[in-house]
N, C-alpha and C positions, 0 to 999 in steps of 0.2 A: 340877220336880226342882231342887232347890238345889245350887249349885256350893259345895261345903265347901273348905276349906282344903286338906285332905288329897287332895282329888280334883283340885284345881287344880295341886298340886305334882306329882301323878302324870302329869297331862297335860303339864306343862311339861318333866318329866324324859324322858317318852316322846317328845316332839317333839325334844328335844336328841339324844337317842339315834339317831333317824330322820335327823336332819340330818348327824350325824357319819358315819353309815353310808353317806349320799349322797356326802359328801365323800370318804370312803374309796374308794368305788368309782370316783369321777369322777378323783380326782387321785393316790391313793397305790396302788391296785391295778394290779399291772404283771407282765408275765410274768417268770418267774424267769432266773437266768443260763443255765440249760440251754437254754431256748427261745432266748434271745438269741444264744448261741454257735452253736447249730444254723443260725440265719438267717445269720449271718456266714459260717459254712462253706459253706452253699448259695450264697450269693452270690460267695464267692470260687471255688468250683467252676465256676460259671457263667463268670466272668471268666478264669479259667485255662483252660477249655475253648476259650474264644475265642482265646486266645494260643497255645494248642497244647502244653501242658506234658505230658510223657510220663505214663502212668498210675503209675509207680513213684515219681515225682517228686510226683505230686498224694497219693499215700498217705503219703509222708514228711510232706508240707505238712499232711495232715490230722491226723496224730498230734500233731504239735507245736503246731499251731494251737489243737487242742481243749483240751489241758491248760493252755496259757499263757492262753487265753481265759477258761476257767472261774475260774482264780485271779484274774485280772485284774478280772473282773466282781464275785467276792466280795469283793475289796478295795474296789472302787468302792462297793459298798453300805455297807460298814463306815465308809469315810472320808466319803462325801457324805451319806448317810442315805437313807431309803426314798422320799421325795418326789423328790429329785434323781434317784434311781434310776428310779422310775416315768417320769419325763420322758424320760430316756435310752433306757430300753427301749423306750418307745412310738416315739421317733424312729428308732431302729435297726430295728424291725421294719417300719416304713413305708419304709425306704430300700430302693432297688432296685440300688444299686451301691456299691462300696467307697468311692468319693469322698464320697458322701452320708452314709454310715456315720461317715466320718472327721470330718465337720462335727458330728456329733451330740455 
């Protein structure tokens, strides 16, 4: 079976598409702002439980934190781009305390 120019071009395009898909999955694919904010709120809950905040104070904290967090994360995607967002989101989801989240 002879490799024609058209077949060689098709193979090279297929290899390029596969390479881009692998790079996308490895570097750019990331959780969205909703997942990131949910993790931040969960970590905040754990730390506020340790401090002993009252339940009504925690509820007020949740409401304000959720809205501000979502807006901040959408802005971060717009300003820094998807690749920087992917790095940031993966760092936040790996963090287990607010201090580590702040360093992301």
